[in-house]
C-alpha positions in Angstrom: 96.5 49.2 -21.4 99.8 47.7 -22.4 102.5 50.1 -23.6 102.9 48.2 -26.6 99.4 49.9 -27.8 100.5 53.7 -27.1 102.3 55.6 -29.0 103.7 59.1 -28.6 101.0 60.9 -30.2 98.9 59.4 -27.2 102.1 60.3 -24.8 101.6 64.0 -26.2 97.8 64.3 -25.8 98.0 63.4 -22.3 101.0 65.4 -21.4 98.9 68.5 -22.5 95.8 67.3 -20.4 98.3 66.7 -17.9 99.6 70.1 -17.9 96.1 71.8 -18.8 94.6 70.1 -15.6 97.4 72.0 -13.5 97.0 75.4 -15.1 101.0 74.6 -16.1 101.2 75.5 -19.7 102.5 79.0 -19.1 105.6 77.5 -17.6 106.1 75.1 -20.9 107.8 77.4 -23.1 110.5 75.5 -25.4 113.3 77.5 -22.9 111.7 75.8 -20.0 111.1 72.5 -21.4 114.4 72.5 -22.9 116.0 73.4 -19.8 114.1 70.2 -18.0 115.3 68.2 -20.3 118.8 68.8 -19.6 118.3 68.8 -15.6 116.8 64.7 -16.6 119.1 63.8 -18.6 121.4 64.5 -16.1 120.0 62.6 -14.2 120.4 59.7 -16.2 124.3 60.5 -16.3 124.3 60.0 -12.3 123.4 57.0 -12.3 126.1 56.0 -14.2 128.8 58.4 -13.8 131.5 56.5 -11.2 130.3 53.2 -12.5 132.6 50.8 -14.9 131.4 49.5 -18.2 130.6 46.2 -16.9 128.7 47.5 -13.9 126.6 49.8 -16.1 125.3 46.8 -18.1 124.1 45.0 -15.2 122.4 47.5 -12.9 120.7 45.8 -9.6 117.4 46.0 -9.9 116.8 49.4 -7.3 119.0 51.1 -9.3 118.1 50.1 -13.0 114.2 51.0 -11.4 115.4 54.4 -10.6 117.2 55.0 -14.4 113.7 53.8 -16.1 111.6 56.4 -14.0 114.7 59.4 -15.0 114.4 57.5 -18.6 110.4 58.6 -18.4 110.9 61.7 -17.1 113.4 62.7 -20.1 110.6 61.0 -22.5 107.9 63.1 -21.0 109.9 66.7 -22.0 111.2 65.4 -24.9 107.9 64.7 -26.0 106.5 67.6 -24.4 108.9 69.7 -26.1 108.2 68.1 -29.7 104.6 69.1 -29.4 105.1 72.4 -28.6 107.3 73.3 -31.5 105.0 70.5 -33.2 107.6 68.2 -34.6 107.0 64.7 -34.9 109.6 62.8 -32.9 109.4 59.7 -34.8 109.8 61.8 -38.4 112.6 63.6 -36.9 114.7 60.6 -35.6 114.0 58.6 -38.8 115.4 61.5 -41.1 118.2 62.0 -38.5 119.0 58.1 -38.8 119.1 58.4 -42.9 121.4 61.2 -42.4 124.1 59.4 -40.4 123.8 56.5 -42.4 125.0 58.9 -45.3 127.9 60.1 -42.6 128.9 56.5 -41.3 128.7 54.2 -43.9 128.7 50.8 -42.4 131.7 49.7 -44.4 134.0 52.6 -43.7 132.7 52.6 -39.5 132.2 49.0 -38.8 133.7 48.6 -35.4 135.2 52.1 -35.1 134.0 55.1 -32.9 135.3 57.9 -34.8 133.4 61.3 -35.1 132.2 61.4 -39.5 134.8 64.0 -40.1 137.5 61.5 -39.5 136.4 59.8 -42.5 135.7 62.7 -44.8 138.6 63.6 -47.3 
């Protein structure tokens, strides 16, 4: 099935099945999944650690494939954690985006990278 036809709910179901078939449910506590998520995120960082800004935007094909794999691992742990906590990631992301719209009004922050507290009076 092409990825555009898949969604996070289907991924969550597939991950539940994958863990169940291996009797890994007992290891997939929110604590353990969040720790695994951080580990995978750090593995993404390793690929960019010593690159320049320009180099980070033009990865060689082999390096990009490695980053893609780490992003997949990260998404797996993120979806699994959200599933365990019964959190809808899409709704959580849209909710956070709305909060960020209020914290970072486009007219005020355009082209700037300060934390939102910089703009509060």
